[in-house]
C-alpha positions in Angstrom: -2.1 9.2 45.4 -5.3 11.1 44.8 -5.7 14.9 44.3 -9.0 16.6 44.7 -9.7 19.4 42.3 -11.9 22.5 42.7 -13.1 25.5 40.7 -11.1 26.3 37.6 -8.6 23.4 38.3 -11.4 21.0 38.0 -12.5 22.6 34.7 -9.0 22.6 33.2 -8.3 18.9 34.0 -11.9 17.8 33.4 -12.4 15.9 36.6 -12.9 16.5 40.3 -10.4 13.8 41.2 -7.0 13.0 39.8 -5.3 9.7 40.5 -1.5 10.0 40.3 0.0 6.7 39.1 2.0 4.7 41.6 5.2 5.1 39.6 4.9 8.9 39.7 3.7 9.0 43.3 6.9 7.3 44.4 8.9 10.3 43.0 6.7 12.9 44.6 7.9 13.6 48.2 6.7 17.2 48.7 4.2 19.8 47.5 6.7 21.4 45.1 7.3 18.0 43.4 3.6 17.5 43.1 3.1 21.0 41.5 6.0 20.3 39.0 4.5 17.0 38.1 1.0 18.4 37.6 2.3 21.4 35.5 4.2 19.0 33.3 1.2 16.8 32.8 -1.3 19.7 32.6 0.5 22.8 31.3 -2.8 24.7 31.2 -2.6 24.9 35.1 0.3 27.4 34.7 -2.3 30.0 33.8 -3.9 29.7 37.2 -2.7 32.6 39.4 -1.9 31.7 43.0 -2.7 28.1 42.8 -2.6 26.7 46.4 -2.2 23.1 47.6 -3.9 21.9 50.8 -2.6 18.8 52.6 -5.0 17.2 55.1 -7.2 20.4 55.0 -4.3 22.8 55.6 -2.6 25.1 53.1 0.9 23.8 52.4 4.1 25.4 51.3 6.2 23.7 48.5 8.6 22.1 51.0 5.9 20.3 53.0 6.3 16.6 52.7 3.3 14.6 51.4 2.5 10.9 51.7 0.2 8.8 49.5 -2.3 8.5 52.3 -2.7 12.3 52.7 -5.7 14.2 51.5 -4.4 16.5 48.8 -6.4 19.3 47.1 -5.7 21.9 44.5 -7.2 25.2 45.6 -7.6 27.9 42.9 -7.8 31.6 43.8 -11.2 32.5 45.2 -12.9 35.8 44.5 -15.8 37.2 46.3 -17.9 40.2 46.7 
């Protein structure tokens, strides 16, 4: 399972792409599980307000099921002016 990272999430993790090991990916069945896994591995993400997850280019709630073949992205808050 691959997770694309943008903005501050990319800076905090140090990469634009995160590969979730197969053993962990087998336990991740929805967006909520993925968030919990990432926060456990990268506690610094807890400081990111309103962190969103997109699955196949659509924002996804925590109960949305995910599959290893899905395109998954962490979307940090965006500010503009």
